[in-house]
VOBA-1610 file (N, C-alpha, C; in pm, whole numbers, padded with zeros to 5 digits, always signed):
BEGIN
Unk-12064-17571+01830Unk-12043-17430+01860Unk-12133-17392+01975Unk-12079-17325+02078Unk-12153-17288+02189Unk-12215-17144+02172Unk-12341-17134+02210Unk-12410-17004+02200Unk-12380-16924+02319Unk-12360-16796+02304Unk-12341-16703+02418Unk-12459-16610+02425Unk-12502-16588+02551Unk-12619-16503+02572Unk-12575-16379+02647Unk-12651-16272+02626Unk-12619-16147+02687Unk-12640-16154+02839Unk-12737-16224+02884Unk-12770-16243+03026Unk-12749-16386+03064Unk-12705-16408+03189Unk-12680-16546+03236Unk-12810-16624+03262Unk-12907-16558+03311Unk-13033-16629+03344Unk-13151-16542+03324Unk-13274-16600+03346Unk-13398-16524+03328Unk-13410-16407+03429Unk-13371-16430+03551Unk-13380-16323+03656Unk-13291-16205+03611Unk-13170-16230+03563Unk-13083-16120+03524Unk-13140-16051+03403Unk-13202-16129+03316Unk-13269-16072+03196Unk-13388-15975+03236Unk-13467-16024+03329Unk-13581-15943+03377Unk-13531-15813+03445Unk-13426-15827+03523Unk-13373-15714+03595Unk-13319-15609+03487Unk-13251-15655+03389Unk-13196-15565+03291Unk-13313-15501+03208Unk-13417-15576+03184Unk-13529-15523+03114Unk-13590-15405+03188Unk-13609-15426+03326Unk-13663-15318+03405Unk-13574-15196+03413Unk-13446-15219+03414Unk-13347-15108+03416Unk-13358-15031+03285Unk-13367-15104+03175Unk-13374-15038+03040Unk-13509-14961+03030Unk-13616-15019+03084Unk-13742-14955+03079Unk-13737-14823+03159Unk-13673-14822+03274Unk-13660-14702+03354Unk-13575-14602+03280Unk-13472-14645+03210Unk-13384-14558+03136Unk-13466-14491+03025Unk-13554-14569+02963Unk-13644-14514+02856Unk-13731-14404+02908Unk-13786-14420+03025Unk-13868-14315+03089Unk-13786-14190+03111Unk-13669-14206+03159Unk-13580-14089+03182Unk-13554-14016+03047Unk-13525-14096+02947Unk-13501-14032+02813Unk-13625-13952+02768Unk-13744-14010+02789Unk-13862-13945+02744Unk-13881-13807+02812Unk-13831-13791+02933Unk-13844-13665+03003Unk-13762-13555+02935Unk-13665-13594+02854Unk-13579-13500+02787Unk-13616-13480+02643Unk-13720-13538+02597Unk-13759-13522+02459Unk-13828-13386+02444Unk-13800-13321+02333Unk-13862-13191+02308Unk-14007-13203+02292Unk-14080-13098+02331Unk-14229-13101+02308Unk-14259-13097+02159Unk-14373-13150+02119Unk-14415-13138+01984Unk-14442-12989+01957Unk-14442-12955+01828Unk-14473-12818+01799Unk-14616-12779+01846Unk-14706-12868+01830Unk-14842-12841+01877Unk-14847-12816+02028Unk-14774-12897+02106Unk-14771-12872+02253Unk-14706-12735+02281Unk-14601-12706+02212Unk-14529-12579+02236Unk-14620-12461+02210Unk-14685-12455+02094Unk-14758-12337+02056Unk-14896-12333+02119Unk-14950-12450+02160Unk-15086-12448+02216Unk-15089-12439+02365Unk-14989-12488+02435Unk-14999-12498+02580Unk-14891-12426+02657Unk-14793-12382+02591Unk-14678-12313+02662Unk-14659-12170+02614Unk-14712-12075+02690Unk-14699-11937+02647Unk-14562-11890+02622Unk-14472-11928+02711Unk-14329-11894+02687Unk-14274-11960+02562Unk-14321-12082+02535Unk-14277-12150+02420Unk-14323-12085+02290Unk-14453-12040+02290Unk-14505-11968+02177Unk-14429-11839+02153Unk-14403-11767+02261Unk-14329-11644+02251Unk-14190-11665+02194Unk-14120-11766+02239Unk-13987-11797+02188Unk-13993-11839+02044Unk-14090-11920+02006Unk-14102-11966+01865Unk-14134-11848+01774Unk-14226-11761+01821Unk-14252-11642+01741Unk-14127-11555+01717Unk-14052-11538+01827Unk-13926-11457+01817Unk-13829-11523+01717Unk-13823-11651+01721Unk-13732-11731+01635Unk-13776-11706+01490Unk-13905-11720+01463Unk-13955-11704+01328Unk-13934-11565+01275Unk-13938-11464+01368Unk-13907-11330+01325Unk-13760-11318+01272Unk-13670-11385+01344Unk-13535-11381+01301Unk-13514-11449+01169Unk-13603-11539+01133Unk-13593-11607+01004Unk-13684-11542+00897Unk-13746-11431+00933Unk-13837-11358+00846Unk-13953-11450+00795Unk-14002-11532+00886Unk-14117-11620+00850Unk-14221-11618+00960Unk-14233-11512+01036Unk-14329-11507+01142Unk-14473-11500+01093Unk-14494-11469+00960Unk-14628-11469+00909Unk-14691-11607+00921Unk-14610-11711+00922Unk-14669-11846+00934Unk-14735-11869+01066Unk-14669-11833+01178Unk-14731-11858+01308Unk-14847-11760+01328Unk-14832-11637+01281Unk-14940-11542+01292Unk-15065-11586+01216Unk-15042-11639+01100Unk-15155-11698+01024Unk-15218-11813+01091Unk-15138-11904+01145Unk-15186-12026+01217Unk-15275-11977+01337Unk-15219-11877+01413Unk-15300-11827+01529Unk-15426-11759+01485Unk-15424-11687+01377Unk-15545-11621+01323Unk-15648-11724+01289Unk-15602-11837+01233Unk-15697-11945+01196Unk-15754-12010+01318Unk-15678-12025+01426Unk-15729-12079+01549Unk-15836-11984+01605Unk-15814-11854+01597Unk-15919-11760+01644Unk-16040-11771+01556Unk-16021-11780+01428Unk-16128-11787+01325Unk-16221-11902+01355Unk-16168-12016+01392Unk-16249-12137+01420Unk-16343-12120+01535Unk-16317-12026+01624Unk-16401-12000+01744Unk-16518-11909+01716Unk-16521-11847+01602Unk-16628-11750+01569Unk-16756-11828+01540Unk-16864-11773+01596Unk-16994-11844+01584Unk-17091-11778+01483Unk-17084-11649+01467Unk-17181-11582+01380Unk-17131-11570+01231Unk-17224-11593+01138Unk-17185-11585+00996Unk-17124-11449+00954Unk-17177-11337+01011Unk-17126-11207+00976Unk-16982-11189+01019Unk-16952-11232+01140Unk-16820-11224+01197Unk-16722-11318+01121Unk-16772-11433+01086Unk-16695-11527+01004Unk-16650-11462+00872Unk-16745-11402+00804Unk-16718-11336+00676Unk-16615-11225+00694Unk-16634-11144+00797Unk-16542-11031+00822Unk-16399-11082+00854Unk-16388-11176+00937Unk-16257-11234+00975Unk-16195-11305+00857Unk-16275-11379+00778Unk-16221-11450+00663Unk-16163-11350+00562Unk-16229-11240+00541Unk-16177-11141+00449Unk-16048-11083+00500Unk-16042-11055+00631Unk-15924-10994+00689Unk-15804-11093+00674Unk-15827-11218+00708Unk-15721-11317+00698Unk-15672-11332+00552Unk-15771-11337+00459Unk-15735-11351+00319Unk-15650-11236+00272Unk-15690-11114+00302Unk-15615-10995+00262Unk-15479-10984+00319Unk-15471-11028+00450Unk-15340-11012+00520Unk-15242-11125+00490Unk-15294-11250+00464Unk-15200-11361+00452Unk-15207-11441+00323Unk-15324-11450+00265Unk-15345-11548+00150Unk-15334-11486+00016Unk-15388-11371-00002Unk-15388-11300-00133Unk-15240-11288-00184Unk-15226-11295-00313Unk-15092-11286-00379Unk-15027-11153-00341Unk-15106-11048-00323Unk-15052-10918-00286Unk-15059-10892-00137Unk-15081-10991-00054Unk-15094-10974+00088Unk-14962-10923+00152Unk-14971-10829+00247Unk-14853-10779+00309Unk-14771-10882+00384Unk-14838-10987+00435Unk-14770-11098+00507Unk-14806-11227+00442Unk-14785-11232+00310Unk-14819-11349+00233Unk-14752-11477+00278Unk-14834-11582+00301Unk-14779-11712+00337Unk-14741-11783+00215Unk-14649-11881+00226Unk-14595-11951+00114Unk-14680-12079+00090Unk-14779-12064-00001Unk-14863-12180-00038Unk-14869-12188-00189Unk-14906-12307-00237Unk-14915-12331-00378Unk-15043-12268-00438Unk-15043-12249-00572Unk-15153-12184-00639Unk-15288-12256-00617Unk-15286-12385-00622Unk-15408-12466-00603Unk-15470-12441-00469Unk-15390-12448-00365Unk-15433-12428-00227Unk-15493-12290-00216Unk-15423-12193-00275Unk-15469-12053-00268Unk-15606-12037-00327Unk-15625-12097-00451Unk-15751-12087-00520Unk-15864-12164-00452Unk-15833-12282-00398Unk-15932-12358-00324Unk-15978-12279-00195Unk-15885-12219-00133Unk-15915-12140-00014Unk-16001-12021-00047Unk-15962-11956-00155Unk-16039-11835-00199Unk-16184-11878-00230Unk-16204-11987-00300Unk-16343-12036-00333Unk-16414-12076-00208Unk-16346-12140-00111Unk-16412-12176+00008Unk-16452-12063+00095Unk-16385-11947+00084Unk-16418-11831+00164Unk-16532-11753+00110Unk-16587-11790-00004Unk-16705-11725-00058Unk-16827-11742+00032Unk-16830-11860+00094Unk-16940-11899+00188Unk-16864-11954+00311Unk-16805-11866+00392Unk-16714-11919+00496Unk-16788-11998+00607Unk-16715-12102+00651Unk-16754-12183+00767Unk-16642-12186+00858Unk-16658-12232+00981Unk-16540-12240+01077Unk-16429-12328+01025Unk-16458-12420+00934Unk-16350-12506+00879Unk-16294-12464+00746Unk-16336-12350+00692Unk-16294-12303+00563Unk-16141-12290+00545Unk-16076-12265+00655Unk-15926-12246+00649Unk-15847-12366+00692Unk-15915-12476+00720Unk-15845-12595+00772Unk-15733-12648+00678Unk-15765-12657+00550Unk-15665-12707+00457Unk-15537-12618+00449Unk-15558-12494+00434Unk-15442-12403+00421Unk-15366-12394+00555Unk-15444-12396+00663Unk-15382-12390+00795Unk-15293-12519+00817Unk-15342-12632+00772Unk-15269-12757+00786Unk-15140-12749+00702Unk-15149-12693+00587Unk-15030-12685+00496Unk-14924-12595+00562Unk-14965-12485+00619Unk-14868-12391+00684Unk-14808-12457+00804Unk-14894-12523+00887Unk-14846-12593+01005Unk-14743-12696+00968Unk-14770-12774+00858Unk-14678-12877+00816Unk-14545-12819+00772Unk-14550-12705+00705Unk-14432-12633+00664Unk-14345-12592+00783Unk-14414-12537+00886Unk-14341-12495+01006Unk-14280-12617+01080Unk-14360-12721+01089Unk-14323-12839+01160Unk-14201-12909+01101Unk-14196-12914+00971Unk-14087-12982+00896Unk-13966-12890+00876Unk-13983-12762+00874Unk-13882-12671+00830Unk-13830-12582+00950Unk-13917-12500+01000Unk-13873-12406+01104Unk-13855-12468+01238Unk-13945-12555+01278Unk-13942-12610+01412Unk-13816-12688+01449Unk-13766-12774+01358Unk-13644-12838+01392Unk-13521-12741+01412Unk-13520-12636+01333Unk-13412-12534+01350Unk-13435-12462+01482Unk-13562-12436+01518Unk-13589-12370+01642Unk-13536-12457+01759Unk-13557-12585+01752Unk-13513-12674+01864Unk-13359-12669+01880Unk-13289-12633+01776Unk-13142-12621+01783Unk-13095-12477+01816Unk-13194-12385+01823Unk-13156-12247+01840Unk-13124-12206+01978Unk-13055-12094+01994Unk-13027-12036+02124Unk-13156-11995+02198Unk-13254-11949+02126Unk-13383-11915+02190Unk-13446-12031+02259Unk-13441-12146+02198Unk-13498-12269+02263Unk-13413-12308+02379Unk-13284-12303+02364Unk-13196-12341+02470Unk-13216-12249+02596Unk-13234-12122+02571Unk-13265-12023+02676Unk-13396-12059+02743Unk-13494-12097+02665Unk-13627-12136+02719Unk-13609-12259+02808Unk-13531-12357+02763Unk-13506-12478+02847Unk-13439-12438+02977Unk-13337-12358+02968Unk-13267-12308+03091Unk-13356-12237+03187Unk-13441-12151+03132Unk-13537-12077+03216Unk-13637-12170+03283Unk-13688-12266+03209Unk-13777-12367+03261Unk-13710-12450+03369Unk-13590-12495+03344Unk-13511-12574+03439Unk-13487-12501+03566Unk-13447-12371+03557Unk-13427-12290+03672Unk-13552-12269+03752Unk-13663-12247+03682Unk-13790-12224+03745Unk-13833-12351+03823Unk-13814-12465+03765Unk-13844-12591+03829Unk-13761-12618+03955Unk-13633-12582+03945Unk-13541-12598+04060Unk-13585-12510+04173Unk-13631-12388+04145Unk-13673-12298+04253Unk-13796-12347+04318Unk-13886-12410+04240Unk-14011-12459+04298Unk-13985-12574+04390Unk-13883-12657+04356Unk-13858-12779+04436Unk-13779-12743+04563Unk-13725-12627+04580Unk-13651-12593+04697Unk-13739-12545+04810
//
């Protein structure tokens, strides 16, 4: 039985490998940004994601995540305590007006950790909320009209710059 090969010789194989590698690079240019890239580095992306979450009635998640980012930058213990209390009352407490969806254990651990707040006191709960957004809301956002509009706006902006 004769074996058949995809390429006739080594030169053709190397050529096709380089073509496929180039194609891979082109594909990578069209991959959606990670949620972290979108909310940390692209102000239009953050605005669009916030708007999307409002339509889903879950904007408290991004607002909480952003409040935690601000919290980590605080240097003085008095300001840490004040901000920790504000975040707890607004997002974490069971009766919070913008209560985030976290389990009882995480809520209690966070409450205990905020008795003596440090810049990392909210890391666990922030990571849980981030994970929830990344797995649940963000994939839907990437399929949304808001995201498509953002892509079109960015594409148009890039075309104008290149002219």
